[in-house]
KOLROKE-808419 format. One line per field, with one value per atom (N, C-alpha, C): residue number from 1; atom name; z, y negated, x negated. Coordinates in Angstrom, 3 decimals, padded with zeros to 6 digits. Layout:
# residues N
num: NUM,...
atome: CA,...
pz: Z,...
py: Y,...
px: X,...
# end
This chain:
# residues 214
num: 1,1,1,2,2,2,3,3,3,4,4,4,5,5,5,6,6,6,7,7,7,8,8,8,9,9,9,10,10,10,11,11,11,12,12,12,13,13,13,14,14,14,15,15,15,16,16,16,17,17,17,18,18,18,19,19,19,20,20,20,21,21,21,22,22,22,23,23,23,24,24,24,25,25,25,26,26,26,27,27,27,28,28,28,29,29,29,30,30,30,31,31,31,32,32,32,33,33,33,34,34,34,35,35,35,36,36,36,37,37,37,38,38,38,39,39,39,40,40,40,41,41,41,42,42,42,43,43,43,44,44,44,45,45,45,46,46,46,47,47,47,48,48,48,49,49,49,50,50,50,51,51,51,52,52,52,53,53,53,54,54,54,55,55,55,56,56,56,57,57,57,58,58,58,59,59,59,60,60,60,61,61,61,62,62,62,63,63,63,64,64,64,65,65,65,66,66,66,67,67,67,68,68,68,69,69,69,70,70,70,71,71,71,72,72,72,73,73,73,74,74,74,75,75,75,76,76,76,77,77,77,78,78,78,79,79,79,80,80,80,81,81,81,82,82,82,83,83,83,84,84,84,85,85,85,86,86,86,87,87,87,88,88,88,89,89,89,90,90,90,91,91,91,92,92,92,93,93,93,94,94,94,95,95,95,96,96,96,97,97,97,98,98,98,99,99,99,100,100,100,101,101,101,102,102,102,103,103,103,104,104,104,105,105,105,106,106,106,107,107,107,108,108,108,109,109,109,110,110,110,111,111,111,112,112,112,113,113,113,114,114,114,115,115,115,116,116,116,117,117,117,118,118,118,119,119,119,120,120,120,121,121,121,122,122,122,123,123,123,124,124,124,125,125,125,126,126,126,127,127,127,128,128,128,129,129,129,130,130,130,131,131,131,132,132,132,133,133,133,134,134,134,135,135,135,136,136,136,137,137,137,138,138,138,139,139,139,140,140,140,141,141,141,142,142,142,143,143,143,144,144,144,145,145,145,146,146,146,147,147,147,148,148,148,149,149,149,150,150,150,151,151,151,152,152,152,153,153,153,154,154,154,155,155,155,156,156,156,157,157,157,158,158,158,159,159,159,160,160,160,161,161,161,162,162,162,163,163,163,164,164,164,165,165,165,166,166,166,167,167,167,168,168,168,169,169,169,170,170,170,171,171,171,172,172,172,173,173,173,174,174,174,175,175,175,176,176,176,177,177,177,178,178,178,179,179,179,180,180,180,181,181,181,182,182,182,183,183,183,184,184,184,185,185,185,186,186,186,187,187,187,188,188,188,189,189,189,190,190,190,191,191,191,192,192,192,193,193,193,194,194,194,195,195,195,196,196,196,197,197,197,198,198,198,199,199,199,200,200,200,201,201,201,202,202,202,203,203,203,204,204,204,205,205,205,206,206,206,207,207,207,208,208,208,209,209,209,210,210,210,211,211,211,212,212,212,213,213,213,214,214,214
atome: N,CA,C,N,CA,C,N,CA,C,N,CA,C,N,CA,C,N,CA,C,N,CA,C,N,CA,C,N,CA,C,N,CA,C,N,CA,C,N,CA,C,N,CA,C,N,CA,C,N,CA,C,N,CA,C,N,CA,C,N,CA,C,N,CA,C,N,CA,C,N,CA,C,N,CA,C,N,CA,C,N,CA,C,N,CA,C,N,CA,C,N,CA,C,N,CA,C,N,CA,C,N,CA,C,N,CA,C,N,CA,C,N,CA,C,N,CA,C,N,CA,C,N,CA,C,N,CA,C,N,CA,C,N,CA,C,N,CA,C,N,CA,C,N,CA,C,N,CA,C,N,CA,C,N,CA,C,N,CA,C,N,CA,C,N,CA,C,N,CA,C,N,CA,C,N,CA,C,N,CA,C,N,CA,C,N,CA,C,N,CA,C,N,CA,C,N,CA,C,N,CA,C,N,CA,C,N,CA,C,N,CA,C,N,CA,C,N,CA,C,N,CA,C,N,CA,C,N,CA,C,N,CA,C,N,CA,C,N,CA,C,N,CA,C,N,CA,C,N,CA,C,N,CA,C,N,CA,C,N,CA,C,N,CA,C,N,CA,C,N,CA,C,N,CA,C,N,CA,C,N,CA,C,N,CA,C,N,CA,C,N,CA,C,N,CA,C,N,CA,C,N,CA,C,N,CA,C,N,CA,C,N,CA,C,N,CA,C,N,CA,C,N,CA,C,N,CA,C,N,CA,C,N,CA,C,N,CA,C,N,CA,C,N,CA,C,N,CA,C,N,CA,C,N,CA,C,N,CA,C,N,CA,C,N,CA,C,N,CA,C,N,CA,C,N,CA,C,N,CA,C,N,CA,C,N,CA,C,N,CA,C,N,CA,C,N,CA,C,N,CA,C,N,CA,C,N,CA,C,N,CA,C,N,CA,C,N,CA,C,N,CA,C,N,CA,C,N,CA,C,N,CA,C,N,CA,C,N,CA,C,N,CA,C,N,CA,C,N,CA,C,N,CA,C,N,CA,C,N,CA,C,N,CA,C,N,CA,C,N,CA,C,N,CA,C,N,CA,C,N,CA,C,N,CA,C,N,CA,C,N,CA,C,N,CA,C,N,CA,C,N,CA,C,N,CA,C,N,CA,C,N,CA,C,N,CA,C,N,CA,C,N,CA,C,N,CA,C,N,CA,C,N,CA,C,N,CA,C,N,CA,C,N,CA,C,N,CA,C,N,CA,C,N,CA,C,N,CA,C,N,CA,C,N,CA,C,N,CA,C,N,CA,C,N,CA,C,N,CA,C,N,CA,C,N,CA,C,N,CA,C,N,CA,C,N,CA,C,N,CA,C,N,CA,C,N,CA,C,N,CA,C,N,CA,C,N,CA,C,N,CA,C,N,CA,C,N,CA,C,N,CA,C,N,CA,C,N,CA,C,N,CA,C,N,CA,C,N,CA,C,N,CA,C,N,CA,C,N,CA,C,N,CA,C,N,CA,C,N,CA,C,N,CA,C,N,CA,C,N,CA,C,N,CA,C,N,CA,C,N,CA,C,N,CA,C,N,CA,C,N,CA,C,N,CA,C,N,CA,C,N,CA,C,N,CA,C,N,CA,C,N,CA,C,N,CA,C,N,CA,C,N,CA,C,N,CA,C,N,CA,C,N,CA,C,N,CA,C
pz: -004.083,-005.131,-006.410,-006.982,-008.197,-009.361,-010.165,-011.279,-012.348,-012.639,-013.680,-013.309,-012.054,-011.609,-011.733,-011.346,-011.503,-012.973,-013.842,-015.275,-015.804,-015.432,-015.902,-015.363,-014.124,-013.577,-014.354,-014.687,-015.450,-016.852,-017.483,-018.815,-018.765,-017.784,-017.640,-017.487,-016.595,-016.312,-017.511,-018.074,-019.174,-020.410,-020.733,-021.912,-021.728,-020.576,-020.330,-020.324,-019.681,-019.648,-021.054,-021.849,-023.207,-024.085,-024.059,-024.918,-024.517,-023.234,-022.773,-022.911,-022.546,-022.647,-024.097,-024.997,-026.410,-026.990,-026.688,-027.258,-026.736,-025.418,-024.858,-025.100,-025.196,-025.529,-026.970,-027.876,-029.269,-029.375,-028.617,-028.628,-028.086,-027.028,-026.447,-027.399,-028.009,-028.954,-030.155,-030.619,-031.727,-031.347,-030.117,-029.645,-029.583,-029.100,-029.039,-030.439,-031.393,-032.748,-033.540,-033.425,-034.285,-033.723,-032.412,-031.824,-031.209,-031.614,-031.092,-030.066,-028.809,-027.744,-026.901,-026.013,-025.303,-024.515,-023.862,-022.986,-023.694,-025.000,-025.745,-025.479,-025.772,-025.598,-024.130,-023.245,-021.812,-021.305,-021.672,-021.227,-021.823,-023.090,-023.702,-023.066,-022.659,-021.936,-020.594,-019.915,-018.649,-018.855,-019.965,-020.269,-020.394,-021.095,-021.258,-019.906,-019.040,-017.715,-016.864,-016.848,-016.039,-016.534,-017.824,-018.341,-017.700,-017.229,-016.641,-015.155,-014.553,-013.128,-012.944,-012.189,-011.969,-011.253,-011.663,-011.045,-009.560,-009.189,-007.783,-006.889,-007.472,-006.683,-006.204,-007.020,-006.672,-006.156,-005.869,-005.541,-004.237,-003.201,-001.903,-001.996,-002.699,-002.877,-003.675,-004.662,-005.469,-004.618,-003.779,-002.910,-001.932,-001.398,-000.487,-001.215,-002.450,-003.250,-003.523,-003.860,-004.105,-002.839,-001.698,-000.423,-000.142,-000.420,-000.201,-001.072,-002.289,-003.211,-002.909,-001.996,-001.640,-002.682,-003.427,-004.490,-004.096,-002.859,-002.413,-002.495,-002.874,-003.018,-004.083,-005.173,-006.323,-007.601,-008.649,-009.947,-010.547,-010.120,-010.632,-010.323,-009.210,-008.838,-009.810,-010.507,-011.484,-012.899,-013.130,-014.483,-014.726,-013.855,-014.097,-014.170,-013.199,-013.310,-014.519,-014.955,-016.085,-017.409,-017.451,-018.691,-019.117,-018.135,-018.429,-018.604,-019.827,-020.128,-020.851,-020.125,-020.720,-021.783,-021.605,-022.608,-023.932,-023.864,-025.080,-025.765,-024.984,-025.557,-026.272,-025.654,-026.260,-027.574,-027.567,-028.774,-029.898,-029.575,-030.606,-031.116,-030.260,-030.710,-031.757,-031.545,-032.534,-033.778,-033.575,-034.701,-035.623,-035.041,-035.849,-036.602,-036.007,-036.691,-037.888,-037.885,-038.981,-040.061,-039.759,-040.698,-041.215,-040.512,-040.908,-041.283,-042.457,-042.905,-042.405,-041.918,-041.414,-042.520,-043.759,-044.867,-045.015,-044.661,-044.729,-043.726,-042.526,-041.487,-041.875,-042.421,-042.835,-043.943,-044.837,-045.919,-045.362,-044.349,-043.724,-043.039,-042.425,-041.757,-042.778,-043.914,-044.957,-045.496,-045.544,-046.023,-045.000,-043.809,-042.799,-041.758,-041.727,-040.738,-039.358,-038.342,-036.968,-036.488,-035.354,-034.855,-034.459,-033.721,-033.312,-034.515,-035.454,-036.665,-037.452,-037.554,-038.256,-037.568,-036.241,-035.501,-035.701,-035.567,-035.618,-037.030,-038.037,-039.399,-040.203,-039.835,-040.613,-039.790,-038.686,-037.919,-037.251,-036.564,-035.810,-036.711,-037.866,-038.751,-039.235,-039.492,-039.924,-038.791,-037.559,-036.393,-035.962,-036.626,-036.200,-035.973,-036.883,-036.616,-035.312,-035.054,-033.812,-032.594,-032.694,-031.576,-031.268,-032.305,-032.099,-031.474,-031.903,-031.323,-029.827,-029.417,-028.000,-027.250,-027.941,-027.293,-026.882,-027.714,-027.375,-026.062,-025.973,-024.777,-023.563,-023.792,-022.681,-022.137,-023.044,-022.614,-021.836,-022.361,-021.683,-020.312,-020.244,-018.966,-017.945,-018.381,-017.469,-017.066,-018.015,-017.743,-016.735,-016.868,-016.003,-014.723,-014.558,-013.379,-012.099,-011.192,-009.959,-008.709,-008.648,-007.413,-007.022,-007.971,-007.639,-007.231,-007.977,-007.514,-006.168,-005.911,-004.640,-003.478,-003.687,-002.625,-002.525,-003.664,-003.687,-003.399,-003.969,-003.861,-002.628,-001.812,-000.629,-000.652,-001.480,-001.572,-002.519,-002.129,-002.949,-004.296,-004.305,-005.548,-006.555,-006.147,-007.046,-007.493,-007.020,-007.335,-008.815,-009.350,-010.744,-010.830,-012.061,-012.252,-011.691,-011.899,-011.297,-009.775,-009.142,-007.673,-007.267,-008.035,-007.742,-007.861,-008.917,-009.114,-007.991,-007.581,-006.475,-005.183,-005.013,-003.827,-003.831,-005.001,-005.113,-004.728,-005.194,-004.910,-003.451,-002.801,-001.408,-000.422,-000.881,000.019,000.547,001.784,002.386,001.640,000.982,000.250,-001.255,-001.607,-003.009,-003.868,-003.261,-004.043,-004.448,-003.792,-004.174,-005.205,-005.530,-006.463,-007.721,-008.078,-009.254,-010.516,-010.620,-011.794,-011.913,-010.802,-010.813,-011.121,-010.590,-010.835,-012.310,-012.910,-014.318,-015.220,-014.784,-015.515,-015.507,-014.365,-014.275,-015.192,-015.230,-016.127,-017.582,-017.946,-019.326,-019.705,-018.808,-019.074,-019.205,-018.407,-018.414,-019.720,-020.445,-021.692,-022.863,-022.810,-023.949,-024.417,-023.551,-024.031,-024.692,-024.166,-024.754,-026.177,-026.377,-027.713,-028.663,-028.196,-029.038,-029.447,-028.485,-028.786,-029.777,-029.592,-030.491,-031.898,-032.010,-033.322,-034.102,-033.422,-034.098,-034.386,-033.560,-033.706,-034.335,-034.652,-035.150,-036.493,-037.351,-038.665,-038.520,-037.515,-037.269,-036.685,-035.906,-035.352,-036.473,-037.471,-038.616,-039.417,-039.609,-040.319,-039.574,-038.253,-037.451,-037.571,-037.593,-037.708,-039.056,-040.087,-041.415,-041.789,-040.854,-041.168,-041.556,-040.930,-041.211,-042.269,-042.904,-043.920,-045.163,-045.805,-047.027,-048.222,-049.057,-050.239,-051.389,-052.061,-053.177,-054.476
py: -079.219,-079.177,-078.658,-077.603,-076.978,-077.257,-078.266,-078.660,-077.565,-076.946,-075.926,-074.724,-074.326,-073.205,-073.548,-074.768,-075.213,-075.236,-075.652,-075.683,-074.280,-073.317,-071.938,-071.334,-071.655,-071.173,-071.741,-073.019,-073.651,-073.059,-072.794,-072.179,-070.805,-070.005,-068.662,-068.707,-069.550,-069.619,-070.181,-071.286,-071.942,-071.052,-070.359,-069.489,-068.308,-067.661,-066.515,-066.934,-068.055,-068.544,-068.858,-069.521,-069.914,-068.695,-067.739,-066.559,-065.702,-065.391,-064.517,-065.184,-066.454,-067.168,-067.298,-067.601,-067.753,-066.439,-065.345,-064.048,-063.584,-063.559,-063.027,-063.960,-065.256,-066.188,-065.985,-065.757,-065.470,-064.173,-063.164,-061.876,-062.020,-062.811,-063.036,-063.818,-064.868,-065.666,-064.830,-063.975,-063.073,-062.132,-061.638,-060.763,-061.474,-062.704,-063.475,-063.733,-063.940,-064.281,-063.060,-061.941,-060.795,-059.824,-059.735,-058.721,-059.382,-058.931,-059.452,-058.464,-058.839,-057.997,-058.824,-058.197,-058.861,-060.083,-059.975,-061.069,-062.043,-061.973,-062.814,-064.299,-064.768,-066.185,-066.601,-065.694,-066.009,-066.207,-065.298,-065.401,-066.618,-066.890,-068.077,-069.348,-069.311,-070.452,-070.661,-069.560,-069.672,-070.344,-070.007,-070.631,-072.144,-072.560,-073.997,-074.654,-073.971,-074.520,-074.647,-073.612,-073.632,-074.672,-075.005,-076.067,-077.412,-077.570,-078.835,-078.939,-077.835,-077.835,-078.286,-079.342,-079.795,-078.732,-078.593,-077.600,-077.853,-079.124,-079.468,-078.951,-078.790,-078.340,-076.901,-076.096,-074.686,-074.397,-075.443,-075.256,-074.478,-074.851,-074.179,-072.711,-072.438,-071.056,-070.259,-070.919,-070.246,-069.879,-070.797,-070.539,-069.404,-069.390,-068.318,-066.977,-066.977,-065.745,-065.241,-066.164,-065.798,-065.210,-065.803,-065.305,-063.893,-063.663,-062.341,-061.281,-061.658,-060.726,-060.527,-061.311,-061.187,-061.770,-062.774,-063.368,-064.701,-065.111,-066.362,-066.274,-067.374,-067.477,-066.517,-066.390,-065.600,-066.354,-066.097,-066.701,-066.096,-064.887,-064.231,-065.051,-065.784,-066.617,-067.773,-068.157,-069.241,-068.730,-067.461,-066.906,-066.158,-065.193,-064.301,-065.051,-065.916,-066.609,-067.528,-068.069,-069.010,-068.317,-066.988,-066.262,-066.471,-066.532,-066.739,-068.230,-068.712,-070.138,-070.341,-070.807,-070.944,-072.044,-073.083,-074.150,-073.640,-072.803,-072.238,-071.289,-070.476,-069.558,-070.345,-071.400,-072.214,-072.831,-073.413,-074.045,-073.028,-071.879,-070.879,-070.233,-070.121,-069.591,-070.511,-071.804,-072.756,-072.776,-072.653,-072.686,-071.489,-070.300,-069.096,-069.069,-069.617,-069.637,-070.570,-071.565,-072.530,-072.133,-071.198,-070.896,-069.461,-068.525,-067.113,-066.619,-066.059,-065.467,-064.033,-063.680,-062.321,-061.280,-061.706,-060.755,-060.215,-061.038,-060.581,-059.461,-059.642,-058.618,-057.357,-057.544,-056.398,-055.616,-056.323,-055.652,-054.786,-055.313,-054.538,-053.303,-053.423,-052.268,-051.202,-051.647,-050.710,-049.944,-050.632,-049.997,-049.059,-048.988,-048.041,-048.615,-049.939,-050.561,-050.526,-050.235,-050.246,-051.670,-051.796,-053.129,-053.929,-053.324,-054.033,-054.344,-053.407,-053.640,-054.814,-054.875,-055.979,-057.304,-057.285,-058.519,-059.000,-058.079,-058.475,-058.835,-058.166,-058.355,-059.378,-059.596,-060.500,-061.705,-061.428,-062.519,-063.417,-062.806,-063.614,-064.531,-064.043,-064.965,-066.132,-065.875,-066.951,-067.930,-067.436,-068.292,-069.035,-068.793,-069.341,-070.853,-071.672,-073.128,-073.493,-072.869,-073.153,-072.651,-071.458,-070.894,-071.768,-072.209,-073.054,-074.394,-074.939,-076.209,-076.085,-075.042,-074.854,-074.428,-073.741,-073.341,-074.560,-075.606,-076.842,-077.415,-077.544,-078.131,-077.217,-075.903,-074.963,-075.058,-075.122,-075.222,-076.512,-077.626,-078.913,-078.906,-078.361,-078.307,-077.445,-076.285,-075.405,-076.018,-076.646,-077.237,-078.384,-079.202,-080.377,-080.080,-078.835,-078.483,-078.705,-079.478,-079.804,-079.339,-079.593,-079.344,-077.870,-076.988,-075.567,-074.982,-075.230,-074.728,-075.299,-076.549,-077.176,-076.470,-075.997,-075.340,-073.856,-073.187,-071.737,-071.321,-072.048,-071.674,-072.329,-071.501,-072.022,-071.749,-070.814,-070.487,-071.443,-071.919,-072.857,-072.260,-070.980,-070.359,-070.132,-070.305,-070.106,-071.412,-072.534,-073.822,-074.155,-074.806,-075.247,-076.633,-077.071,-078.332,-079.552,-079.695,-080.843,-080.891,-079.720,-079.671,-080.052,-079.580,-079.916,-081.415,-082.015,-083.462,-084.239,-083.767,-084.448,-084.324,-083.211,-083.046,-084.058,-084.324,-085.334,-086.711,-087.019,-088.333,-088.465,-087.324,-087.359,-087.475,-087.255,-087.336,-088.758,-088.858,-090.179,-090.987,-090.270,-090.968,-090.939,-091.035,-090.925,-091.989,-093.175,-094.257,-093.918,-092.919,-092.489,-091.359,-090.898,-089.783,-090.184,-091.445,-091.909,-091.168,-090.908,-090.192,-088.805,-088.075,-086.723,-086.752,-087.765,-087.873,-088.106,-089.066,-089.360,-088.223,-087.493,-086.302,-085.259,-085.104,-084.166,-084.571,-085.878,-086.364,-086.073,-086.325,-086.112,-084.644,-083.767,-082.332,-081.842,-082.414,-081.958,-082.293,-083.277,-083.682,-082.803,-082.275,-081.540,-080.375,-079.449,-078.322,-078.765,-079.808,-080.294,-080.792,-081.520,-082.025,-080.864,-079.864,-078.711,-077.953,-077.690,-076.964,-077.734,-079.048,-079.856,-079.881,-079.922,-079.937,-078.659,-077.520,-076.249,-075.992,-076.538,-076.241,-077.373,-078.501,-079.671,-079.402,-078.592,-078.323,-077.550,-076.650,-075.931,-076.853,-077.833,-078.811,-079.600,-079.997,-080.743,-079.875,-078.595,-077.678,-077.498,-077.452,-077.279,-078.483,-079.677,-080.897,-080.947,-080.468,-080.509,-079.280,-078.346,-077.095,-077.312,-078.307,-078.525,-079.589,-080.060,-081.092,-080.526,-081.368,-080.971,-081.307,-080.292,-080.501,-080.985,-082.025,-082.557,-081.830
px: -065.511,-064.489,-065.120,-064.548,-065.079,-064.124,-064.450,-063.587,-063.536,-064.689,-064.737,-063.869,-063.921,-063.093,-061.612,-061.256,-059.873,-059.460,-060.387,-060.118,-059.837,-060.651,-060.476,-059.179,-058.835,-057.560,-056.375,-056.455,-055.378,-055.274,-056.428,-056.425,-055.769,-056.158,-055.601,-054.086,-053.609,-052.176,-051.415,-051.890,-051.182,-051.112,-052.203,-052.218,-051.268,-051.314,-050.434,-048.966,-048.664,-047.282,-046.801,-047.642,-047.248,-047.008,-047.931,-047.818,-046.618,-046.511,-045.432,-044.064,-043.989,-042.721,-042.268,-043.197,-042.853,-042.345,-043.040,-042.655,-041.301,-041.136,-039.896,-038.710,-038.956,-037.881,-037.428,-038.401,-038.059,-037.270,-037.677,-036.984,-035.559,-035.402,-034.069,-033.180,-033.721,-032.950,-032.518,-033.411,-033.090,-031.945,-031.989,-030.921,-029.581,-029.561,-028.317,-027.760,-028.655,-028.217,-027.759,-028.472,-028.220,-027.188,-027.066,-026.186,-024.959,-023.822,-022.564,-022.003,-022.060,-021.524,-020.565,-019.850,-018.758,-019.212,-020.358,-020.804,-021.741,-021.814,-022.749,-022.517,-021.323,-021.020,-021.057,-020.645,-020.653,-022.080,-022.977,-024.366,-025.050,-024.767,-025.363,-024.816,-023.551,-022.980,-023.658,-024.016,-024.745,-026.101,-026.757,-028.043,-027.885,-026.846,-026.590,-026.327,-025.559,-025.244,-026.498,-027.323,-028.541,-029.544,-029.478,-030.348,-030.035,-028.807,-028.374,-028.723,-029.163,-029.491,-030.942,-031.191,-032.579,-033.405,-034.653,-035.535,-035.733,-035.738,-035.967,-034.845,-033.648,-032.504,-032.686,-033.363,-033.558,-034.962,-035.719,-037.127,-037.316,-036.575,-036.730,-036.327,-035.241,-034.819,-035.837,-036.456,-037.471,-038.685,-039.128,-040.281,-039.963,-038.737,-038.340,-038.343,-037.872,-037.845,-039.261,-040.163,-041.562,-042.187,-041.864,-042.380,-041.873,-040.583,-039.996,-040.669,-041.030,-041.677,-043.155,-043.699,-045.105,-046.044,-045.569,-046.382,-047.002,-046.818,-047.426,-048.950,-049.561,-051.015,-051.546,-050.790,-051.234,-050.880,-051.639,-051.322,-050.057,-049.711,-048.502,-047.255,-047.264,-046.124,-045.930,-046.992,-046.910,-046.671,-046.939,-046.862,-045.559,-045.245,-044.107,-042.770,-042.417,-041.125,-041.041,-042.183,-042.174,-041.892,-041.969,-041.693,-040.240,-039.336,-037.917,-037.659,-037.820,-037.644,-036.321,-035.319,-033.987,-033.963,-034.761,-034.813,-035.364,-036.397,-036.984,-036.012,-035.305,-034.315,-033.223,-032.743,-031.677,-032.155,-033.346,-033.878,-034.069,-034.665,-034.937,-033.656,-032.659,-031.358,-030.759,-030.855,-030.334,-031.210,-032.520,-033.456,-033.256,-033.125,-032.998,-031.668,-030.641,-029.341,-029.356,-030.265,-030.339,-031.335,-032.229,-033.306,-033.316,-032.687,-032.747,-031.354,-031.264,-030.010,-029.907,-028.743,-028.551,-028.670,-028.468,-028.565,-029.985,-030.983,-032.374,-032.605,-032.080,-032.233,-031.468,-030.278,-029.484,-030.181,-030.853,-031.582,-032.705,-033.401,-034.471,-033.924,-032.762,-032.146,-031.747,-031.202,-030.791,-032.006,-033.149,-034.375,-034.990,-034.379,-034.837,-035.779,-035.957,-036.848,-036.194,-037.005,-036.512,-036.273,-035.586,-035.239,-036.474,-037.385,-038.590,-039.484,-039.555,-040.343,-039.757,-038.438,-037.781,-038.057,-038.009,-038.265,-039.698,-040.675,-042.079,-042.533,-041.997,-042.471,-041.668,-040.420,-039.566,-039.110,-038.420,-037.812,-038.853,-039.803,-040.767,-041.603,-042.117,-042.840,-041.982,-040.699,-039.809,-039.513,-039.610,-039.382,-040.636,-041.761,-043.052,-043.041,-042.447,-042.436,-041.734,-040.583,-039.858,-040.594,-041.174,-041.938,-043.148,-043.850,-045.032,-044.656,-043.512,-043.052,-042.832,-042.111,-041.846,-043.098,-044.026,-045.275,-046.086,-046.058,-046.772,-046.242,-044.931,-044.328,-044.484,-044.418,-044.610,-046.022,-047.001,-048.396,-048.637,-048.133,-048.325,-047.655,-046.438,-045.734,-046.444,-046.956,-047.679,-049.016,-049.690,-050.996,-050.893,-049.859,-049.706,-048.926,-048.484,-047.698,-048.510,-047.967,-048.684,-047.941,-046.632,-045.876,-045.881,-045.557,-045.476,-046.831,-047.926,-049.222,-049.642,-049.267,-049.618,-048.945,-047.704,-046.950,-047.299,-047.424,-047.608,-049.050,-050.009,-051.417,-052.048,-052.688,-053.369,-054.875,-055.326,-056.752,-057.456,-058.608,-059.365,-059.753,-060.096,-060.568,-059.453,-058.183,-057.052,-056.410,-056.903,-056.296,-056.431,-055.395,-055.419,-056.060,-056.332,-057.039,-056.295,-054.974,-054.283,-054.414,-054.384,-054.522,-055.939,-056.933,-058.331,-058.552,-058.013,-058.179,-057.500,-056.319,-055.631,-056.420,-057.138,-057.978,-059.119,-059.666,-060.716,-060.195,-058.996,-058.423,-058.009,-057.768,-057.325,-058.475,-059.697,-060.841,-061.006,-061.482,-061.680,-062.742,-063.646,-064.714,-064.415,-063.114,-062.720,-063.382,-063.659,-064.267,-065.697,-066.301,-067.644,-067.600,-066.410,-066.267,-065.503,-065.576,-064.856,-065.301,-066.607,-067.117,-066.516,-066.451,-065.884,-064.388,-063.715,-062.269,-061.986,-062.705,-062.474,-062.964,-063.980,-064.410,-063.297,-062.673,-061.552,-060.408,-060.094,-059.047,-059.404,-060.660,-061.102,-061.019,-061.473,-061.426,-059.976,-059.093,-057.699,-056.990,-057.477,-056.831,-057.261,-058.483,-059.059,-058.180,-057.745,-056.932,-055.628,-055.002,-053.757,-053.995,-055.084,-055.424,-055.698,-056.437,-056.778,-055.520,-054.629,-053.393,-052.544,-052.442,-051.626,-052.225,-053.550,-054.196,-053.891,-053.909,-053.687,-052.206,-051.335,-049.906,-049.112,-049.753,-049.031,-048.366,-049.009,-048.407,-047.101,-047.051,-045.808,-044.748,-045.180,-044.247,-043.596,-044.386,-043.854,-042.888,-043.242,-042.361,-041.046,-041.130,-039.926,-039.004,-039.611,-038.794,-038.092,-038.783,-038.200,-037.404,-037.232,-036.545,-035.096,-034.459,-033.051,-032.805,-033.854,-033.684,-032.979,-032.219,-031.516,-032.384,-032.651,-033.465,-032.596,-033.088,-032.328,-032.604
# end
């Protein structure tokens, strides 16, 4: 059992999922807020509906879909589908509507700024507290994910840290490996603490974003 290898695999997956999910969710939420098209409310309603569907209900279909795409036993199966985070899109859509005035975006357009330039230079920085808040939860969820890696990953060299730790506990001589097990637990907590330390100030800003100033 290689705990360090499992740790590095978990870092790779969690960081990519957090970065990609945060960016594309922010871009999607911005699109829902700024552009009024015929299916806007309908699509956003679908997001709300899908948020109510338990992940376990679609788990077998998801695994079959991954198998059809040929992504079984790859890290891509854990990264690519996680980019589409409907919970993050819903939260950021509400956050941006409460914190960003459309007049600011319109002013940038009048000045000749392109849509992507406006998003990256104006909207995204203003969304930073909300994005950081959801990034914390996305990272923790990806880092602690056990069921999907256990089912999708079959190669030892691709296993994530939770799967590696569970393998230690499953050994017949687990009582002789208590030190390794608790070391794995300790290592698994470190990245979560580090991420929370760096992003906690944005979390506080996000909580106070809707406060009324006297």
